[in-house]
N, C-alpha and C positions, 0 to 999 in steps of 0.2 A: 530770730526775732529778738529784739532788744526792748527793754522797758526801763524806765527811770525808777531808781530806788533811793530813798532817803536814808542817809547814814548818820547816826547820832555821834557827834564828835565833841562831846562836852555839853555843858548846860546851855551855852549860848551859841554853839556852832552846829549847824546841820548842813550836811552836804549831800548832794545827789550823785548816784553812780549808775552807770548802765549795767544791767545784769542780763545775761543770756539765759533764756528759758530752755531747759532740756526737753527732749521729746516726751519723756515719761511724764513730766510735769504737765505738758500740754494735754496728754491723754486723760490724766486724772482730772484735769480741769475742764473737760468737754462739757458742752451745754447739757443740762438735764432735760430728758424727755418729759413733756408736760403730762404724758399719760402714766408716768411711773412715779408713784408716791415714794416719799423718803423712807417709809417703813417696809417697802418691798411686797405689799399685799396685792397690788394690781399688776397683772401680767401683760405681756405683749400680745398683739393680734394673732401671730401663729400659734401660740399656746392656747388661746381661747378657741380657735378653730379646731385644734386637735381634740380638745375636751368635748366640744359639741359633736364631733364626728364619732368619738367613742360612745358617747351617750346614745346617739342614734343607732349605732350598730348593736349595742346591747339591747335596745328596745326591739329591733328587728329579730335578733336571736331569740328573745323571749317570746315574740309572736310566733316564730317558726316552731319553737319547742311546744308551744301550746297547740298549734295546728297538728304537729306530729303526734302528740298525745291523743288528740281527738281521732286522728286516722287510725292509730293503733287500737283504740277502744272500738271503733267501728269495724275494723278488720277482725278483731277477736270475737265480736258479736256475730259477724257473718260466718266466721269459721265454726262457732258453736252451733249456729243454725244449720249449716251444711252437715256437720257431724251428726246432729240429732236426726236430720232427714235421712242421712246415709244409714245410720243405725236402725232407724225405723224401717227402711226398705230391706235391709238385711234380715231383720226380725220377721218381716212379712214373708220374705222368700224362704226362710227357715221353716216357718209354720207351714208354708205350702209344701215344702219338701217332706216334712214329717207327716202331713196329711196324705201325701201321695204314697209314702212308704206304708202307711196303714191301709191305703186304698188299693189302687191299681198298680202302682209301681212296685218294683221288686228289689230287695236288698240281698245281694249274694253273701254267702258265708265264705270266710277266708279258708283257703285250702289247708293251711297249717293247722287251723282250729279243727278241721274235719279229720286230718290225720291223727291229731292228738286224741280225738274222740274214739277213733278205731283202736288206738293203743290202749285206752282205758278199758274198752270192752275186751280186748285181748287179755289184758292183765287180770280182769275179774274171772275170766274163764280159766286161766292158768292157776289162779289161787284156789278156785273151787276144786279143780281136779287134784291139785296137790293135797288138799285137806281131806277129801272124801274118797280117793281112789283106794281100792283094796290092795293088798300087798303083792299078789302074784296071780298070773293067769293059770298057774299049775292046778289050782282048785277046780278049774273047769274040766279037767281030765275025767273027773268022777261024774260029771253031768251027762245026761242023755245026749245023743248025737245031734238032735234038733237044736239043742241049746248052742252048741258050737256053730251050727249052720246059721242060726239066727244072728249071732254076734258077727260072724264073718261077713254075712250079707250087709249088715249095718256098717261095718268098717270099710266096705268098698267105696263109701262116699268120700273117704279121706285117704285111701291108699293109692299110691302111684304104681307100685309093682302089682302085678296080677297074681294073687295067691288063690289056690284052690281050697275048697273047704277042708280037704284032708291034711294039708300041710301048712295052712295059714297060721293057725293058732299055735301049732307046735313050734314053728319058727319064731313067731313073735314072743312066745313064752321064754325064749332064751335071752331076751334083751331085758336088762334091768330097767325098772320103772315103766315097763310096757303098759301095765294097767293104767297108770297115770297118763301116759301118752295117748292111749286109745280113748280114754274118757275125755281128754282134751279135744281130740278130733271129733268124736261123736257130739259133744256138747256144742262145739263151734259150728258143726254142720247144721245142727238143729236151730241154733240161734240165727245164723245167717240165712237159712232157708225161710224161716218165719219172717224176718225183717226185710230181706232184700229181694225176695221173689216177686212180691206184689206190693205196690205203693200203698194200697188201701187195705193192708193186711189186718188192721185193727177193727175193721167193720165186721162184727160178728153176726151170725144168724140168730135171730131172737127166738126161733123155734128149734131147739136142739133136742127136744124130747123124742122118744122112739115113735116113729111114724106108724108102727104097727098098732099103737094104741089109739090112733086118731079115728074118728068116725069115717064111714065110707065116703061121705060127701067131701071130706078134707084130704083124702088120700092123694089127690093131685098135687098137694103141697110138697110131696117128696121129690117132685121133678122140677121144682122151682130153682132158679139160679141164686147162688149166694151173693149177698150185696157186694162183698169185696171183689168177687169175680165179675160182677156186672160192671162196676166202675173200671176194673182192669180191662175188660173187653172194650169198653168205650174208648179207653186210651189207645188200644191197638187199632180200633176202627179209624180213629182220627189219623193215626200214624201210617196205616197200611192202605187205607182206601177201600179195600174189598169188604164192605160192611157185612153183607149177608153171609158170606162164607165164614168170616171170623166170628160171627155170633155163635156158630156151631162148632168151629174148629179153630181155636186160637193158636194152634201149633203150626198152622200153614206158613210156609216160607216162600211161596211162589208169587205172592202179591207184591207189586212194585211199590216202594215207599213213595208217598205223596209229599209230605212235608213233616218230618219228625219234629222240627222245631215247634210247630203248632201244637202237636200232641204233648210235648213236654211243658209248654207254657200252660196248656189247659190243665194238665196234671198238677203243676205247681200252684196255679191260681185256685184250683178246686180244693187242694189240701190246705192252703192258707185261709181259704174261706171257712173251712171246717174247723180250723184251729185259730180263732181270733187272738189278736195280740192282747197281752195282759193289760195294756193301757186302756183297752176298750172295756169299760165297766158297766155297760148297758146290761139290762136284765137278760136279753136274748143272748148276748155274747157270753155272759157268765154261765148261763144254762148250757149253751153249746159246748163250752170248754169242759164243764163238769161231765157232760154226757160222753164226750169223746175220751176224756181221761178215764172214765169208768169202763168204757169199752176196751181201752188199751190194757188196763189192769186185768180185766177178765180174760182177754185173749192171751196175754202173757202167762197168766196163772194156769190156764188150760194147757198151753204148750209145755210149760214146765212139768205139770203133772203127767202128761203123756210121755215126756222124756224120762221121768223118774221111773215109770212103770214099764218102759220099753227095754230094748236090749241093753241099755246102759246100766240097768239095775245089776247086771252080772259083773260090772266093774266097780261098783261102789260098796263100801263097807256097810254092814248091817249092824244096827244097834237097837236100843229100846225105842219105844214110841216117842219119848221126849226128845231124844237126840235126832230121831228121824224127822220130827216136826221142825227142829232148828235147821236141819239140812234142807228141808223142803222150802222154808222161807228164804234161805239164802239162794236156792236155785231159782225161785220165782223172781228174786231181785235181779239175778243175772239176766233173765229174759226181759224183765221190765226195763232195766237200764238200757239194754240194747234196743228194745222197741221204741222207747222215748227218743233215743238218739236217731234212730232210723226215720221216725216221723218228721223230725226237723230236717233230716237229710233229703227226704223226698219232696220237701217244699222248694228245694233248689231246682233250677231249670236244667242242670246237667243230668245226664243219664248215669246209671250205675250198672256195672257188670262185676260179678265175682266168680272166681273159679278155683276149685280145689285141684283139678287135674292140670298139671303143668304142660306147657308146650314141649315137644320133643327136644328142643335145644336146651330146655331148662330142667331136664331130668337128672342132670349131674350138678352137684352143688358148686357154686362160685360165691365167695364172700363178697365180691364186688357186684353181684347181680342186683339190678334194680327191682327184681320181682320176688326175691325170697330172702329170708334170714334164718339162721339156725336157732333151734330151741335153746333156751338158757342152759339146759343141762350139758350142752356141748362146750360151754364156757368159751365161746369165741368172742371175747369182749374187745379184742384188738382188731380194728378193720384191716390191718396189714397182715393178719395171721392167715396164711394160705395153706395151712397144714391139711385141711379137709377139702381143698379144691379138687374137683373131679370125682369125688365120692358120690355114689348113687343116692338119690333122694328116695327114702323108703316110705315115709308117711308125710302127708301134708296136713298139718294139725290146724292151721288157720288158713283161709283162702287169700288169694291176691284180690284186692278190691281196686277196680279201675274207674276212673272218671271218664265219661264220654261227653264230648262237646264242650261248649263254653257257657258261661253264665248269661251270655247274650242269645242263647238258644240257637247256636250255629255250630257247624263243623262236628257233627256227631260221629264222623268217621275217625276223629282224632282221639287218642286215649292217653291218659297219664295215670300214674300210680298214686292212689290214696293210701293204701296199706299193703305192705309186703306180706307174702305168704310165710307162715311159720312152719318149718320143715324139720323132720327128723332124718338124720343122715346115717346110712349104713356104713359104719366105720370098719366092718369086717369083710366088706366086699360081697 
């Protein structure tokens, strides 16, 4: 494209020339858009559309964020309500469970706890015998023959080997610490007999005075049944079924068992009713607890005094009245601790069996035996020490205690060990 251009050629001559316009000049000189101002503040249509779209999206995002916040708040509120309702239901169920435990439901004791309880009783017996046993049985040689006979007869409760009255004490006297061992056996026999023979052992007879001093019209009281025996007979009646015969002879074994589980549940529930939980602070419950505790203390004290004045007196050191009183209080505590533990044990639905006499297969010692362990004086602390395996068991100083059945009042023909027997081994053959 050409255009005419005037050229100045002096003050009086002007001429025109054709000038070719370059493409770059044509671009620079393109027509100006009417919508674009010279200062550049006004934008084109695509820019305006983009700005409006961004603004619209930001508004929508803001609205979505607000709606999300409201939903989160509503969700948190619903979660809090559900949590409170759930916790309230759990609390309600827990209260019901605790009420049931204090009422008709049963809470079993852990077997490990029971085993540790027997170990504590065993240790208190061992410590008492160690502290108060006399030095030797040799002093009995100067005693009348009936003394030796009385002691030998008592020792039969914890002897495995059969000794006659003429050679029993002479052979036992040759063993060091034998008075301590015999005292341990006699005390253990007395404690376990008191606590584990009868679940209702703590029920004492309120009329213990001599019946010879009663008026003639009250002489019939001498033939009445002891309260503890009455409850024990009821237990056997429920278990064995032959009620009439068992009322007069509880040693019968020909009656067929009906349902031992019912008997053990009855025994457990009855004892728990007689020993209310400490959480029950009602007047009646407090009075009943105090009464039963008083009966237990009295029963254990009487049994301890009988033991102190029985054949065991021949095995204990003699001292002045003050030291004898201290010994008497410690002895009563041994019986009381065992009695309190046994009362709790009898509230379980499992049965209890204890035995001093070992089975024929267990009359020789085995360190791996589940039924026996050696007296601490043997110093068999290592469970892999088999040095005394096969040696004859001479004395059973503490009995094997077995658990019968389950806490669900079933399978009473199944047995498991709660406490091993403590035995003295004849290391001299």
